[in-house]
C-alpha positions as CSV (number, residue, x, y, z in Angstrom):
1,X,108.0,143.0,34.8
2,X,108.2,144.3,38.4
3,X,110.5,142.3,40.7
4,X,108.9,141.4,44.0
5,X,110.4,143.2,47.0
6,X,113.0,141.5,49.0
7,X,111.6,140.2,52.3
8,X,112.2,142.7,55.1
9,X,112.0,140.1,57.9
10,X,114.0,137.0,58.2
11,X,115.3,134.6,60.8
12,X,118.6,132.8,61.1
13,X,119.9,130.3,63.6
14,X,123.4,129.1,64.5
15,X,125.3,127.8,67.6
16,X,128.7,127.3,69.1
17,X,130.3,125.1,71.8
18,X,132.8,126.3,74.4
19,X,134.0,123.5,76.6
20,X,130.7,122.1,78.1
21,X,128.5,125.0,77.2
22,X,126.5,125.1,74.0
23,X,125.3,128.6,73.0
24,X,122.3,128.9,70.7
25,X,121.8,132.1,68.6
26,X,118.7,133.3,66.8
27,X,118.8,136.4,64.6
28,X,115.6,138.2,63.7
29,X,116.4,140.5,60.7
30,X,114.3,143.6,60.4
31,X,114.4,146.4,57.8
32,X,117.3,148.4,59.3
33,X,118.0,146.6,62.5
34,X,118.2,143.1,64.0
35,X,117.6,141.3,67.2
36,X,120.2,138.8,68.3
37,X,119.2,136.3,70.9
38,X,121.9,134.2,72.5
39,X,121.3,131.6,75.3
40,X,122.6,128.5,76.8
41,X,119.0,127.7,77.9
42,X,115.6,128.5,76.4
43,X,114.9,131.8,78.1
44,X,114.5,135.4,77.2
45,X,115.6,137.5,80.2
46,X,117.4,140.6,79.0
47,X,117.3,143.0,76.1
48,X,119.8,145.7,75.2
49,X,119.8,148.1,72.3
50,X,123.0,149.1,70.5
51,X,123.4,152.6,69.1
52,X,125.2,154.3,71.9
53,X,124.0,151.7,74.3
54,X,125.9,150.7,77.4
55,X,125.8,147.0,76.4
56,X,129.2,146.3,74.9
57,X,128.1,143.5,72.6
58,X,125.1,145.4,71.2
59,X,127.3,148.5,70.7
60,X,130.0,146.5,68.9
61,X,127.5,144.9,66.6
62,X,125.9,148.2,65.9
63,X,129.2,149.8,65.0
64,X,130.2,146.8,62.8
65,X,126.9,146.6,60.9
66,X,125.7,150.2,60.9
67,X,122.3,149.0,62.1
68,X,120.4,149.4,65.3
69,X,121.0,146.2,67.2
70,X,119.0,144.6,70.0
71,X,120.7,141.9,72.0
72,X,119.2,139.4,74.4
73,X,122.2,137.5,75.8
74,X,121.2,134.9,78.4
75,X,124.7,133.5,78.8
76,X,127.1,134.2,81.7
77,X,129.7,136.3,79.9
78,X,131.7,136.9,83.1
79,X,133.8,134.0,81.9
80,X,136.2,135.9,79.6
81,X,137.0,132.8,77.5
82,X,133.3,132.1,76.9
83,X,132.6,135.8,76.0
84,X,135.5,135.6,73.5
85,X,134.1,132.4,72.0
86,X,130.6,133.9,71.7
87,X,131.8,137.1,70.1
88,X,134.1,135.2,67.7
89,X,131.2,133.0,66.6
90,X,129.0,136.0,66.0
91,X,131.7,137.7,63.9
92,X,132.3,134.5,62.0
93,X,128.6,134.3,61.2
94,X,128.4,138.0,60.2
95,X,131.3,137.4,57.7
96,X,129.8,134.2,56.3
97,X,126.1,135.4,56.2
98,X,126.0,139.2,56.2
99,X,122.5,139.1,54.5
100,X,121.1,137.4,57.6
101,X,121.8,140.4,59.9
């Protein structure tokens, strides 16, 4: 009997709170890449690709996963503590659910 192929597309959601800011995340898993959307409001403003990209978050995720990564981060990451909380939450989710990325 032939096993059905594993789905090549998938979605995964999670969130984190840093002080008064709630950041929502949505992952769209593709065949050999994924899109990570992070926002503190329901808007899609920016998109960066990570495989030698200048966007630090996308590049870090690409290096960590070995996949092409697209990031839309609509959170003010000029606040170093918020940036650290967001990155830590993403790493935690990657460790707990690597199949979702």
